[in-house]
C-alpha angles and dihedrals in degrees: 000000000000120000119252123239090255092055091050091048092051091049090049094049096043102040115010103039093053091052090051090049094048093056096039109121108249133172116222133186117248114237122245120260090251092057125075136190118252111254128233093256093049091050091045091053091049090048092052091052090050092047091053090051093046094046093046090050093046091048092050093049091044091049093051092049092043096054090048093056111092102195137043091228092058090046093056091046091053095042096091090048091051091049090050089049090054092053090046093051092046091052093051093043092059100035098044095046091047093048092048123098086266091061087207145081118241089263091053091046090054089057096038095246125147130188121228140174120242092273088058091249129126108283117240132239097260094047092050091044088056089047092051092048093046092056082085088068091048090056094054120098098025095315095293090149088064094042089056085080087075098058108025119102094237095037093248129158121214090264090054091051090050093051096035095237134143133194119224131188114235 
């Protein structure tokens, strides 16, 4: 069975493109001595706060939709749509908060963390979209892509290296 063009495109986007982007030669600005990178534990705490917010919002929306559905058959027909809606809302929660003037999600704001590109500028929508999508790679193989934050010089996870982003404490 030969793979379709769509399957090849998905493999390229998920596995090959991130590797190309990681090893792409980039110049980045060194941070000042009064700035510091956000640590793994700080980012984990911010992530937990954000997950609670996202799950609470998804639960509330799902509950409202669920109580308005009158039959089990309709519920199971709408279930994939509701799951897609949850992914869509999660994507926009992270990307829109991080592209805002705050440069942070509510969890990051609570811990005084901001996200930047390598030039220490506010990261754009497409860069942060790539970062969000590449968190899937970071979760593979026991979450090593997230654990990389512990030992990399600039405290970056795999998804940060792919998107060329850093997190600084303010």
